[in-house]
LUMKE-186591 format. One record per residue (C-alpha): z, x, y; residue number from 1. Coordinates in steps of 0.05 Angstrom, whole numbers, plus 32768, in hexadecimal, padded with zeros to 4 digits. Layout:
KEMAR Z X Y NUM
...
This chain:
KEMAR 8000 8000 8000 1
KEMAR 8012 803A 802E 2
KEMAR 7FCE 805A 8022 3
KEMAR 7FAA 8019 8032 4
KEMAR 7FCE 8013 8076 5
KEMAR 7FBC 805B 8087 6
KEMAR 7F73 804D 8077 7
KEMAR 7F71 8011 80A5 8
KEMAR 7F90 8039 80DE 9
KEMAR 7F5D 8070 80D4 10
KEMAR 7F24 803E 80D9 11
KEMAR 7F40 8020 8118 12
KEMAR 7F48 8065 8139 13
KEMAR 7F01 8078 8128 14
KEMAR 7EE5 8036 8142 15
KEMAR 7F07 8041 8186 16
KEMAR 7EF0 8089 818E 17
KEMAR 7EBE 8094 81C6 18
KEMAR 7E7A 80AE 81B1 19
KEMAR 7E43 80CC 81DC 20
KEMAR 7E10 80AC 81AE 21
KEMAR 7E20 8066 81CB 22
KEMAR 7DE5 804B 81F4 23
KEMAR 7DED 8016 822B 24
KEMAR 7DB4 7FE3 8225 25
KEMAR 7D85 7FE4 8261 26
KEMAR 7D76 7FA3 8285 27
KEMAR 7D30 7FA3 82A2 28
KEMAR 7D14 7F6E 82D1 29
KEMAR 7CCA 7F66 82C5 30
KEMAR 7C9B 7F56 82FD 31
KEMAR 7C7D 7F10 82F6 32
KEMAR 7C36 7F0F 82DD 33
KEMAR 7C1A 7EEB 831A 34
KEMAR 7BEE 7EFE 8355 35
KEMAR 7BDC 7EDB 8396 36
KEMAR 7B94 7EC5 839E 37
KEMAR 7B9D 7EA2 83E2 38
KEMAR 7BCA 7EA4 841F 39
KEMAR 7BF2 7E78 844E 40
KEMAR 7BBA 7E73 8482 41
KEMAR 7B89 7E5D 844D 42
KEMAR 7BB3 7E22 8435 43
KEMAR 7BBF 7E0C 847D 44
KEMAR 7B73 7E0D 8486 45
KEMAR 7B6C 7DE3 8446 46
KEMAR 7B98 7DAF 8466 47
KEMAR 7B70 7DB0 84A7 48
KEMAR 7B2E 7DA8 8481 49
KEMAR 7B47 7D69 845F 50
KEMAR 7B57 7D49 84A1 51
KEMAR 7B91 7D20 8484 52
KEMAR 7BDB 7D25 8490 53
KEMAR 7BEC 7D3C 8449 54
KEMAR 7BC3 7D69 841D 55
KEMAR 7BD6 7D6C 83D3 56
KEMAR 7BBC 7DA3 83A6 57
KEMAR 7BA1 7D8B 8363 58
KEMAR 7BC9 7D97 8324 59
KEMAR 7B94 7DC8 830A 60
KEMAR 7B8E 7DED 834C 61
KEMAR 7B95 7E39 8344 62
KEMAR 7BAA 7E49 838C 63
KEMAR 7BE4 7E7A 8390 64
KEMAR 7C01 7E94 83D1 65
KEMAR 7C36 7EC9 83DE 66
KEMAR 7C68 7ED4 8415 67
KEMAR 7CAA 7EF3 8428 68
KEMAR 7CE9 7EC9 8432 69
KEMAR 7D02 7ECB 847A 70
KEMAR 7D36 7E93 8478 71
KEMAR 7D7B 7E94 8459 72
KEMAR 7DAC 7E5A 844E 73
KEMAR 7DE6 7E89 8440 74
KEMAR 7E05 7E7A 8485 75
KEMAR 7DF4 7E30 8481 76
KEMAR 7DC0 7E31 84B8 77
KEMAR 7D86 7E1E 848B 78
KEMAR 7D88 7DE4 8459 79
KEMAR 7D5B 7DD6 841E 80
KEMAR 7D22 7DFE 843C 81
KEMAR 7D02 7E41 842F 82
KEMAR 7CD8 7E61 8465 83
KEMAR 7CA7 7E98 8452 84
KEMAR 7C75 7EC2 8479 85
KEMAR 7C38 7EE7 8460 86
KEMAR 7C52 7F2E 846A 87
KEMAR 7C95 7F50 8473 88
KEMAR 7C7C 7F6D 84B5 89
KEMAR 7C48 7F56 84E8 90
KEMAR 7C3F 7F12 84C8 91
KEMAR 7C03 7EE7 84DA 92
KEMAR 7C1D 7EA5 84BF 93
KEMAR 7C5A 7E84 84A0 94
KEMAR 7C6B 7E42 847F 95
KEMAR 7CA7 7E18 846A 96
KEMAR 7CB3 7E04 8422 97
KEMAR 7CE0 7DC8 8415 98
KEMAR 7D0E 7DD3 83D8 99
KEMAR 7D47 7DA8 83BC 100
KEMAR 7D72 7DE5 83B1 101
KEMAR 7DB2 7DF8 83D4 102
KEMAR 7DC8 7E41 83DA 103
KEMAR 7D80 7E56 83D2 104
KEMAR 7D93 7E9B 83ED 105
KEMAR 7DAF 7EAB 83A7 106
KEMAR 7D6A 7EA7 838A 107
KEMAR 7D39 7EAE 83C4 108
KEMAR 7D5D 7EE2 83EE 109
KEMAR 7D46 7EF9 8433 110
KEMAR 7D0A 7F28 842B 111
KEMAR 7CFA 7F12 83E4 112
KEMAR 7CB0 7F0F 83D4 113
KEMAR 7C9D 7ECD 83B2 114
KEMAR 7C5F 7EAE 8396 115
KEMAR 7C50 7E64 839E 116
KEMAR 7C23 7E3E 836E 117
KEMAR 7C04 7E07 8398 118
KEMAR 7BEC 7DDB 835E 119
KEMAR 7C0F 7D98 8365 120
KEMAR 7C2F 7DA9 83A7 121
KEMAR 7C1E 7D89 83EB 122
KEMAR 7C19 7DA4 8431 123
KEMAR 7C26 7D7D 8471 124
KEMAR 7C1E 7D8F 84BA 125
KEMAR 7C4B 7D74 84F0 126
KEMAR 7C36 7D8D 8535 127
KEMAR 7C25 7DD2 851A 128
KEMAR 7C63 7DD6 84ED 129
KEMAR 7C47 7DDC 84A6 130
KEMAR 7C71 7DCA 846A 131
KEMAR 7C66 7DD0 841F 132
KEMAR 7C89 7D9E 83F1 133
KEMAR 7C85 7D6C 83BA 134
KEMAR 7C68 7D26 83C2 135
KEMAR 7C9D 7CF0 83B8 136
KEMAR 7C8B 7CA9 83CC 137
KEMAR 7C50 7CC1 83F6 138
KEMAR 7C7B 7CF1 841E 139
KEMAR 7C81 7D3D 841A 140
KEMAR 7CC8 7D4A 8402 141
KEMAR 7CF1 7D82 83E3 142
KEMAR 7CD8 7DA0 83A2 143
KEMAR 7D0B 7D88 836D 144
KEMAR 7D3A 7DBF 8356 145
KEMAR 7D24 7DB7 830E 146
KEMAR 7CDB 7DC5 8322 147
KEMAR 7CE5 7DFE 8353 148
KEMAR 7CD8 7E34 831F 149
KEMAR 7C95 7E14 830E 150
KEMAR 7C7D 7E1F 8355 151
KEMAR 7CA3 7E58 8375 152
KEMAR 7CA5 7E9A 834F 153
KEMAR 7CD0 7ED4 8366 154
KEMAR 7CB3 7F19 836A 155
KEMAR 7CDF 7F55 8359 156
KEMAR 7CD1 7F6E 839F 157
KEMAR 7D00 7F66 83DB 158
KEMAR 7CE9 7F83 841D 159
KEMAR 7D0E 7F8F 845E 160
KEMAR 7CF2 7F5B 848E 161
KEMAR 7CDC 7F7A 84CF 162
KEMAR 7CE1 7F48 8508 163
KEMAR 7CA4 7F42 8534 164
KEMAR 7CB1 7F4F 857E 165
KEMAR 7C98 7F16 85AB 166
KEMAR 7CAA 7EF5 85ED 167
KEMAR 7CB9 7EAC 85FC 168
KEMAR 7C78 7EA8 8622 169
KEMAR 7C51 7EBA 85E3 170
KEMAR 7C69 7E82 85B5 171
KEMAR 7C2E 7E65 858F 172
KEMAR 7C27 7E37 8553 173
KEMAR 7C09 7E71 852B 174
KEMAR 7C4D 7E93 8530 175
KEMAR 7C74 7E58 8516 176
KEMAR 7C9F 7E67 84D9 177
KEMAR 7C9E 7EB2 84E4 178
KEMAR 7CD7 7EE2 84F1 179
KEMAR 7CD7 7EF9 8539 180
KEMAR 7D00 7F26 8567 181
KEMAR 7D0B 7F14 85B0 182
KEMAR 7D2D 7F43 85E2 183
KEMAR 7D4B 7F3C 8627 184
KEMAR 7D6A 7EF8 861A 185
KEMAR 7DA7 7ED4 8632 186
KEMAR 7DC3 7E8E 862D 187
KEMAR 7DB8 7E63 866A 188
KEMAR 7DF3 7E62 869A 189
KEMAR 7E07 7E1A 868B 190
KEMAR 7E09 7E29 8640 191
KEMAR 7E41 7E5C 8648 192
KEMAR 7E82 7E42 862B 193
KEMAR 7E60 7E18 85F6 194
KEMAR 7E5E 7E27 85AB 195
KEMAR 7E1E 7E31 8582 196
KEMAR 7E23 7DEB 8565 197
KEMAR 7E6B 7DD4 8568 198
KEMAR 7E6A 7DA5 85A4 199
KEMAR 7E7A 7D5B 859D 200
KEMAR 7E34 7D49 85B2 201
KEMAR 7E13 7D74 857C 202
KEMAR 7DF5 7D4C 8544 203
KEMAR 7DD6 7D71 8509 204
KEMAR 7DC1 7DAA 8537 205
KEMAR 7DD8 7DC9 8578 206
KEMAR 7DA2 7DDF 85A8 207
KEMAR 7DB2 7E14 85DC 208
KEMAR 7D84 7E2C 8613 209
KEMAR 7D71 7E76 8613 210
KEMAR 7D51 7E98 864F 211
KEMAR 7D25 7ED6 864B 212
KEMAR 7D35 7F02 8686 213
KEMAR 7CED 7F1D 868E 214
KEMAR 7CD1 7EDA 86A5 215
KEMAR 7D0A 7EA7 86A3 216
KEMAR 7CE5 7E80 866D 217
KEMAR 7D13 7E59 8640 218
KEMAR 7D17 7E44 85F7 219
KEMAR 7D4A 7E25 85C8 220
KEMAR 7D77 7E44 8595 221
KEMAR 7D84 7E0F 855F 222
KEMAR 7DC2 7E14 8533 223
KEMAR 7DD7 7DE5 84FB 224
KEMAR 7E1A 7DC2 8502 225
KEMAR 7E24 7DD8 84B9 226
KEMAR 7E1D 7E22 84C8 227
KEMAR 7E59 7E4F 84C0 228
KEMAR 7E53 7E68 8507 229
KEMAR 7E4B 7E25 852A 230
KEMAR 7E8F 7E2B 854D 231
KEMAR 7E82 7E71 8568 232
KEMAR 7E7E 7E74 85B4 233
KEMAR 7E3C 7E86 85D3 234
KEMAR 7E39 7ECC 85F1 235
KEMAR 7E3A 7ED4 863C 236
KEMAR 7E16 7F16 8634 237
KEMAR 7DCD 7F29 862E 238
KEMAR 7DA8 7F45 85F2 239
KEMAR 7D76 7F37 85BA 240
KEMAR 7D70 7F11 8579 241
KEMAR 7D44 7F0C 853B 242
KEMAR 7D39 7EC6 8521 243
KEMAR 7D08 7E96 8501 244
KEMAR 7CD9 7E76 8534 245
KEMAR 7CCB 7E2E 8521 246
KEMAR 7CCE 7DE8 853F 247
KEMAR 7D06 7DB5 8542 248
KEMAR 7D0C 7D7A 8511 249
KEMAR 7CDB 7D4F 8539 250
KEMAR 7CAC 7D8B 8541 251
KEMAR 7CA9 7D7F 858D 252
KEMAR 7CC5 7DC1 85A5 253
KEMAR 7CCB 7E0A 8590 254
KEMAR 7D10 7E21 8578 255
KEMAR 7D2D 7E61 855E 256
KEMAR 7D5A 7E5F 8520 257
KEMAR 7D89 7E97 850C 258
KEMAR 7D97 7EA6 84C2 259
KEMAR 7DDC 7EBF 84D8 260
KEMAR 7DFB 7EE5 8512 261
KEMAR 7DE9 7F2A 84F7 262
KEMAR 7DA7 7F2A 851E 263
KEMAR 7DC7 7F0E 855D 264
KEMAR 7DD5 7F48 858C 265
KEMAR 7DEC 7F33 85D1 266
KEMAR 7E14 7F6F 85E9 267
KEMAR 7DF8 7F81 862E 268
KEMAR 7E29 7F70 8665 269
KEMAR 7DF7 7F6B 869E 270
KEMAR 7DD8 7F26 869F 271
KEMAR 7D98 7F14 86C4 272
KEMAR 7DB2 7ED7 86E9 273
KEMAR 7D8D 7EC6 8729 274
KEMAR 7DA9 7ED9 876D 275
KEMAR 7DB2 7E97 8792 276
KEMAR 7DAA 7E8E 87DD 277
KEMAR 7DF0 7E8D 87FB 278
KEMAR 7DF5 7E70 8841 279
KEMAR 7E37 7E5C 8860 280
KEMAR 7E3D 7E14 8878 281
KEMAR 7E5A 7E0A 88BE 282
KEMAR 7E4C 7DC1 88CF 283
KEMAR 7E75 7DAD 890B 284
KEMAR 7E59 7D68 891A 285
KEMAR 7E32 7D2E 88FB 286
KEMAR 7DF0 7D4C 88E1 287
KEMAR 7DAD 7D30 88F5 288
KEMAR 7D70 7D27 88C9 289
KEMAR 7D3E 7D61 88CB 290
KEMAR 7D11 7D50 888F 291
KEMAR 7D0E 7D17 885E 292
KEMAR 7CDE 7D01 8827 293
KEMAR 7CEA 7CCA 87F3 294
KEMAR 7CA1 7CC3 87DF 295
KEMAR 7CA1 7C77 87EB 296
KEMAR 7C60 7C7B 8813 297
KEMAR 7C3C 7CA3 87DD 298
KEMAR 7C03 7C79 87C0 299
KEMAR 7BEA 7CAF 8790 300
KEMAR 7BFF 7CF6 877E 301
KEMAR 7BC8 7D15 87A8 302
KEMAR 7BE6 7CF6 87E7 303
KEMAR 7C1B 7D2D 87E5 304
KEMAR 7BE8 7D60 87FC 305
KEMAR 7BD9 7D38 883B 306
KEMAR 7C23 7D3C 884B 307
KEMAR 7C22 7D88 8844 308
KEMAR 7C43 7D8D 8800 309
KEMAR 7C2B 7DC0 87CB 310
KEMAR 7C27 7DA7 8783 311
KEMAR 7C0B 7DDC 8756 312
KEMAR 7C0A 7DF7 870E 313
KEMAR 7C13 7E42 870C 314
KEMAR 7BE6 7E4A 86CE 315
KEMAR 7BB2 7E19 86EA 316
KEMAR 7BC2 7DE5 86B5 317
KEMAR 7BC5 7D9A 86C0 318
KEMAR 7C10 7D93 86BD 319
KEMAR 7C2A 7D84 8704 320
KEMAR 7C5A 7D57 8728 321
KEMAR 7C3F 7D10 8728 322
KEMAR 7C50 7CD0 874D 323
KEMAR 7C7B 7CA0 8724 324
KEMAR 7C90 7C59 8738 325
KEMAR 7CCC 7C37 8717 326
KEMAR 7CED 7BF7 872F 327
KEMAR 7CCF 7BFF 8774 328
KEMAR 7CE5 7C47 877D 329
KEMAR 7CB2 7C7F 8780 330
KEMAR 7CC3 7CC6 8769 331
KEMAR 7C9F 7D04 8754 332
KEMAR 7CA1 7D11 8709 333
KEMAR 7C92 7D4D 86DE 334
KEMAR 7C92 7D58 8692 335
KEMAR 7C72 7D89 8662 336
KEMAR 7C71 7D55 862A 337
KEMAR 7C2B 7D4B 860C 338
KEMAR 7C0B 7D7D 863B 339
KEMAR 7BFD 7DB3 8607 340
KEMAR 7C0F 7DE6 863D 341
KEMAR 7C3C 7E20 862A 342
KEMAR 7C58 7E34 8659 343
KEMAR 7C51 7DFE 868E 344
KEMAR 7C67 7E18 86D1 345
KEMAR 7C5F 7DE6 870B 346
KEMAR 7C78 7DEB 8753 347
KEMAR 7C84 7DB3 8784 348
KEMAR 7C8C 7DD0 87CB 349
KEMAR 7C9D 7DAD 880C 350
KEMAR 7C75 7DB5 884C 351
KEMAR 7C91 7DE9 887C 352
KEMAR 7CD3 7DD1 889A 353
KEMAR 7CE6 7DF3 88DB 354
KEMAR 7D2F 7E05 88E5 355
KEMAR 7D2A 7E28 8929 356
KEMAR 7D45 7DEC 8950 357
KEMAR 7D80 7DDC 8922 358
KEMAR 7DBC 7DFD 8901 359
KEMAR 7DEA 7DF1 88C6 360
KEMAR 7DB1 7DD3 889E 361
KEMAR 7DC1 7DB1 885B 362
KEMAR 7D8E 7DA2 8824 363
KEMAR 7D97 7D6B 87F0 364
KEMAR 7D68 7D4A 87BE 365
KEMAR 7D70 7D1E 877F 366
KEMAR 7D5A 7D29 8738 367
KEMAR 7D5F 7D05 86F5 368
KEMAR 7D4E 7D22 86B1 369
KEMAR 7D33 7CFB 8675 370
KEMAR 7D22 7D10 862E 371
KEMAR 7D4C 7D4D 863E 372
KEMAR 7D3E 7D89 8611 373
KEMAR 7D58 7DBE 8641 374
KEMAR 7D61 7DCD 868B 375
KEMAR 7D20 7DE7 86A7 376
KEMAR 7D1F 7DD1 86F0 377
KEMAR 7D35 7E00 8727 378
KEMAR 7D35 7DFF 8774 379
KEMAR 7D1D 7E36 87A2 380
KEMAR 7D12 7E45 87EC 381
KEMAR 7CE0 7E72 8810 382
KEMAR 7CD4 7E85 8858 383
KEMAR 7C91 7EA7 884D 384
KEMAR 7C6B 7E79 881E 385
KEMAR 7C21 7E75 8830 386
KEMAR 7BFB 7E50 87F8 387
KEMAR 7C06 7E88 87C5 388
KEMAR 7C47 7E7F 879D 389
KEMAR 7C45 7EC5 877E 390
KEMAR 7C3F 7EE8 87C2 391
KEMAR 7C79 7EC2 87E1 392
KEMAR 7CC2 7ED8 87E0 393
KEMAR 7CEE 7EA4 87BE 394
KEMAR 7D39 7E9D 87BB 395
KEMAR 7D58 7E6F 8788 396
KEMAR 7D86 7E37 879F 397
KEMAR 7DC7 7E25 877B 398
KEMAR 7DBC 7DDB 876E 399
KEMAR 7DD3 7DA6 873D 400
KEMAR 7D9A 7D8E 8711 401
KEMAR 7DA0 7D4F 86E7 402
KEMAR 7DAF 7D55 869C 403
KEMAR 7D95 7D18 8678 404
KEMAR 7D8F 7CF5 8635 405
KEMAR 7D68 7D17 85FD 406
KEMAR 7D42 7CDA 85E4 407
KEMAR 7D38 7CAA 861E 408
KEMAR 7D2B 7CA0 8668 409
KEMAR 7D68 7C9B 8696 410
KEMAR 7D6F 7C73 86D6 411
KEMAR 7DA3 7C99 86FE 412
KEMAR 7D94 7CD2 872E 413
KEMAR 7DC5 7D08 873F 414
KEMAR 7DCA 7D2E 8781 415
KEMAR 7DBB 7D78 8786 416
KEMAR 7DFA 7D80 87AF 417
KEMAR 7DFA 7D9D 87F5 418
KEMAR 7DD3 7DDE 87FA 419
KEMAR 7DDD 7E04 883B 420
KEMAR 7D9F 7E21 885C 421
KEMAR 7DC7 7E39 8899 422
KEMAR 7DB2 7E82 8892 423
KEMAR 7D68 7E73 8894 424
KEMAR 7D3A 7E6E 88D1 425
KEMAR 7CF3 7E5A 88E0 426
KEMAR 7CC9 7E35 88AE 427
KEMAR 7CE7 7E2B 8869 428
KEMAR 7CC7 7E10 882A 429
KEMAR 7CF1 7DEE 87F5 430
KEMAR 7CD4 7DF1 87AE 431
KEMAR 7CE4 7DD3 876A 432
KEMAR 7CCC 7DFE 8731 433
KEMAR 7CC1 7DDF 86EC 434
KEMAR 7CBB 7E10 86B2 435
KEMAR 7CB0 7DEB 8670 436
KEMAR 7C83 7DED 8633 437
KEMAR 7C60 7DC1 8601 438
KEMAR 7C74 7DCE 85CC 439
KEMAR 7CB6 7DE5 85E8 440
KEMAR 7CE8 7DCB 861B 441
KEMAR 7CC6 7D90 863C 442
KEMAR 7CFD 7D6B 8662 443
KEMAR 7CE3 7D34 8691 444
KEMAR 7CFD 7D38 86D9 445
KEMAR 7CF8 7D06 8712 446
KEMAR 7D06 7D23 8758 447
KEMAR 7D12 7CFB 8797 448
KEMAR 7D32 7CF7 87DC 449
KEMAR 7D27 7D3D 87F9 450
KEMAR 7D51 7D42 8838 451
KEMAR 7D65 7D79 8869 452
KEMAR 7D96 7D6A 889F 453
KEMAR 7DBC 7D95 88D2 454
KEMAR 7DD9 7D9B 8918 455
C-alpha cells in the first residue's frame, strides 16, 4: 500500500513539472475573402440615376463597397448608426449605415475598415444626407442585428483616421459624413455657461453655436442628451476640434458631432470676440427724434432704395431683406431657408444720418426671430460707408437680438436696448448684417422701428 501511495505522488510531481517543450497554441485572425468592386460615390450615383426616393439593390446584386468607420457610440453620442468614409485620409465621400446594434464600437471600432455587401440593402437621400439600411414597411430602417454579419464584414485592418482640415465657409454636401478638423473656433458668447446638452430645453440633442474667428461664420455642435459628457460645461476658450460633419435629424442644417471629448481641444485663452462701440450716454433733457423708419409706407422691397437704404447680398446671391406684411404691420424680413446659399451674407444699411446738430444720440430698433436655429444677426455702425461694404470701417454695436422658437413664427418683437452714439459725429450708417446658410443656420428675422433720438 505504501509503494502505491509513493507511485501516485511521483506521477503528480512529474505532471506538475514545467517543460520547455510545451507550446502555446497560436490564434490567428484570417482576413475575410472579400474585395470591394465599387465605392460610396458610385452607389450614391445609382440612387440619383433611379430618380426615386429609395433605391433597393437586388438580392443577386454583386456590388460591394468598402470604408473606414469614423463614428463611435462608446460615449453615447451616436446611436444605432455607423458612419463610414471611403478612405482613412483625404476622403471624397461618406455615408451613414443604420444598424440595430448598441455598443457597436465593440465590433466596428473607430478606424476599422469594413466591407458592405449592397445586395438586399436600400439607400435613401434626405437633402444630401445619404443612408443605407433595410427596407421595413416601405421605409429604410436599421439592419436587424441578426442580419448585420450578412451585410457588413469586418476587415482585419484598423487605420488611424486623419481628420481633413476645412473651414466653416467650405461646408458642402460632398463632405457630409466625413471626419473633419476645424481650427480657430469658439462658442458664441451667449452660449458660455451652458452645458453640451444638459439644459432643461434640450430634447434628444443639444445644439450649441460655434463661431470661426477667421470670418465669424457660425455652425452648430450637436450633442446627444444620452452622451456621457452632456453635463460638461462649454469652454469659454478658443481652439479646435475633430468631428463628423453631417446634418441634423431633419437634414435642414449642417452639424458637427463629436465621438467623445478627446478630439475637443479648446485651450487658447485669447478669444476673438468683437470690440463693441462704447460711447457714454449723457442725456440731460427729453430727447428729440432725429431719424425714424417703421417701413409702413413701403409698397415693395425695392422702395427702400428710393429712401436711401442699401439692401445687398455680399456674395451676389438672391437672399436679401424683403418686405413682409403681417396683421397690418410691415417689417423687413430675412431668412436663408430654401435659398441654397452657403454662406448667405446680407446687409441692410440705413441712409446717412447726420449727427452734427445733435448730441447724446440713442439708437433703438426691434427684432423678432422665428424658426430659430442660431443667432446670426448683428448690428454695426460706420462713418465712412460709400456704397462698398468691404471698403468701409465698421464697428459692432452691443445690442439685444431676439431669440425665438425653433419650429414656428413668433409674434412678439424685442427692443435692441438703448445704444449710445454720443461719441460719433457727421454722417453715420447703421447696418444689420445677416450671416446664415442653407443648409446651415437659417433663422428668420423681422426687423422694424429704427429710431435715433438725442438732444
